[in-house]
C-alpha positions as CSV (number, residue, x, y, z in Angstrom):
1,M,64.3,-133.7,-17.3
2,T,64.3,-130.0,-17.9
3,H,62.6,-127.6,-15.5
4,P,59.1,-126.4,-16.6
5,I,60.3,-122.7,-16.3
6,I,62.5,-123.2,-19.4
7,L,59.5,-122.8,-21.7
8,E,58.7,-119.4,-20.0
9,I,62.3,-118.4,-20.3
10,D,62.5,-119.4,-24.0
11,S,59.4,-117.3,-24.7
12,F,60.8,-114.3,-22.8
13,I,64.2,-114.5,-24.5
14,K,62.6,-114.7,-27.9
15,A,60.1,-111.9,-27.3
16,N,62.8,-109.6,-26.0
17,Q,65.5,-110.7,-28.6
18,M,67.9,-111.4,-25.7
19,A,70.9,-113.8,-25.6
20,E,70.6,-116.7,-23.2
21,S,73.8,-115.7,-21.5
22,Y,72.6,-112.1,-21.0
23,F,69.3,-113.4,-19.5
24,G,71.1,-115.7,-17.1
25,R,73.6,-113.0,-16.0
26,K,70.8,-110.5,-15.4
27,A,68.3,-112.8,-13.9
28,A,70.5,-114.9,-11.6
29,N,74.1,-113.7,-12.0
30,D,74.9,-116.9,-13.9
31,W,75.5,-116.7,-17.7
32,K,75.3,-120.5,-18.0
33,L,71.9,-120.8,-16.4
34,V,69.7,-121.4,-19.4
35,R,72.0,-123.9,-21.0
36,Q,72.3,-125.8,-17.7
37,L,68.6,-125.8,-17.1
38,R,68.1,-127.4,-20.5
39,A,70.6,-130.1,-19.4
40,G,68.6,-130.9,-16.3
41,R,70.2,-128.6,-13.7
42,R,68.2,-128.4,-10.5
43,L,66.6,-125.0,-9.9
44,W,66.3,-123.9,-6.3
45,P,63.1,-122.0,-5.2
46,D,65.0,-118.8,-4.4
47,T,66.7,-118.8,-7.8
48,E,63.3,-119.5,-9.5
49,A,61.8,-116.5,-7.6
50,R,64.7,-114.3,-8.8
51,I,64.2,-115.4,-12.4
52,R,60.4,-114.7,-12.2
53,T,61.0,-111.3,-10.6
54,F,63.4,-110.4,-13.4
55,M,61.0,-111.4,-16.1
56,E,58.1,-109.6,-14.5
57,S,60.0,-106.4,-13.9
58,Y,62.0,-106.3,-17.1
59,E,61.6,-103.2,-19.3
60,K,62.9,-103.4,-22.8
61,P,65.4,-100.6,-23.6
62,V,64.1,-97.9,-26.0
63,R,66.1,-98.1,-29.2
64,G,67.5,-95.0,-30.9
65,R,67.5,-93.0,-27.7
66,L,70.8,-91.5,-26.5
67,S,71.8,-91.6,-22.9
68,H,72.4,-88.3,-21.0
69,R,76.2,-88.7,-21.3
70,S,76.1,-89.6,-25.0
71,S,73.9,-86.5,-25.9
72,N,76.3,-84.3,-23.9
73,Q,79.3,-85.6,-25.7
74,L,77.7,-85.0,-29.1
75,Q,77.1,-81.4,-28.0
76,G,80.8,-81.0,-27.0
77,K,80.1,-81.2,-23.3
78,V,81.7,-83.7,-21.0
């Protein structure tokens, strides 16, 4: 039986156009997390809390915006 949080994770991943492995790595430092949850892996309460905290605090990166370093390199500064 899969953990009920997998439905929330699937919605989050789809809404943010995120790879499962990226989600697992960022949310719980485990790139296999989502696949293993679907296969019936047990989810410890502290791991579930980390996942929920990640989803609640996640801010989608702004596309088309250069980082400080990239803009300086374009201007010839390093």
